[in-house]
C-alpha positions as CSV (number, residue, x, y, z in Angstrom):
1,M,11.3,-8.1,4.2
2,K,8.8,-5.5,3.1
3,L,9.4,-6.5,-0.5
4,A,8.5,-10.1,0.4
5,V,5.3,-9.0,2.1
6,V,4.3,-6.8,-0.8
7,L,5.0,-9.6,-3.3
8,M,3.0,-12.1,-1.2
9,L,0.0,-9.7,-0.9
10,T,0.1,-8.9,-4.6
11,A,-0.1,-12.7,-5.3
12,L,-2.9,-13.4,-2.9
13,P,-5.7,-11.9,-5.2
14,L,-4.6,-14.4,-7.9
15,Y,-5.6,-17.2,-5.6
16,C,-9.1,-16.0,-5.6
17,Y,-9.2,-14.8,-9.2
18,A,-8.0,-11.3,-8.5
19,G,-11.1,-10.2,-6.8
20,S,-12.3,-9.7,-3.2
21,G,-14.7,-12.6,-3.7
22,C,-12.6,-14.9,-1.5
23,K,-13.7,-14.2,2.1
24,M,-11.1,-16.5,3.6
25,V,-8.2,-14.5,2.0
26,E,-9.7,-11.3,3.1
27,Y,-10.0,-12.7,6.6
28,V,-6.4,-13.8,6.7
29,I,-5.2,-10.5,5.4
30,G,-7.2,-8.6,7.9
31,K,-5.9,-10.8,10.8
32,S,-2.3,-10.4,9.5
33,I,-2.5,-6.6,9.2
34,D,-4.5,-5.9,12.4
35,P,-2.0,-4.4,14.9
36,A,-4.3,-5.2,17.8
37,E,-4.2,-9.0,17.1
38,S,-1.4,-10.7,19.1
39,K,0.7,-13.5,17.6
40,S,-0.9,-16.0,19.9
41,Q,-4.4,-15.0,18.9
42,Y,-3.4,-14.9,15.2
43,I,-2.1,-18.5,15.5
44,E,-5.2,-19.6,17.3
45,D,-7.5,-18.0,14.7
46,L,-5.6,-19.7,11.8
47,Q,-5.1,-23.1,13.5
48,E,-7.1,-25.0,11.0
49,F,-4.7,-23.9,8.2
50,I,-1.5,-24.8,10.2
51,P,-0.3,-28.3,9.4
52,G,2.7,-28.3,11.8
53,A,5.3,-26.5,13.9
54,R,7.3,-25.1,11.0
55,T,4.2,-23.4,9.5
56,E,3.3,-22.1,12.9
57,S,6.8,-20.7,13.4
58,A,6.7,-19.1,10.0
59,L,3.3,-17.5,10.7
60,R,4.6,-16.1,14.0
61,K,7.5,-14.5,12.2
62,F,5.1,-13.2,9.4
63,K,2.8,-11.7,12.0
64,Q,5.7,-10.1,13.8
65,C,6.7,-8.4,10.5
66,F,3.3,-6.7,10.5
67,L,3.5,-5.8,14.2
68,D,6.8,-4.1,13.6
69,Q,5.2,-1.7,11.0
70,S,3.8,1.7,11.6
71,N,0.1,2.4,11.4
72,E,0.7,4.4,8.3
73,T,2.4,1.5,6.6
74,L,-0.5,-0.8,7.6
75,S,-3.0,1.7,6.2
76,N,-1.0,1.8,2.9
77,I,-1.3,-2.0,2.6
78,F,-5.1,-1.7,2.6
79,V,-4.8,1.0,0.0
80,M,-2.7,-1.3,-2.2
81,I,-5.1,-4.2,-1.8
82,D,-8.0,-2.0,-2.7
83,A,-6.1,-0.7,-5.8
84,I,-5.4,-4.3,-6.9
85,Y,-9.0,-5.4,-6.4
86,N,-10.3,-2.3,-8.3
87,S,-7.7,-2.4,-11.1
88,E,-8.5,-2.6,-14.7
89,Q,-6.9,-6.0,-15.0
90,C,-9.2,-7.4,-12.3
91,A,-12.4,-5.9,-13.6
92,S,-13.2,-8.9,-15.7
93,Y,-13.3,-11.1,-12.6
């Protein structure tokens, strides 16, 4: 499951041309990683992006994955994201 999360997070910057210029992606990542954010609050905050019950169920499971992680792991995700945004490959964006 950790591999799936890492792969998804490494693909997210491509959605916004590999930079942190996409505030919505940063917002969703921040909400996903925040250990103080409950699953219910997470779903409420992202409601405009949830087309149906299946997506909501998937997002609840996705959020639970982050809630199950240690604070150290969550901090490392921020380090990884920062490394991606500041990488040589993304510098041209």
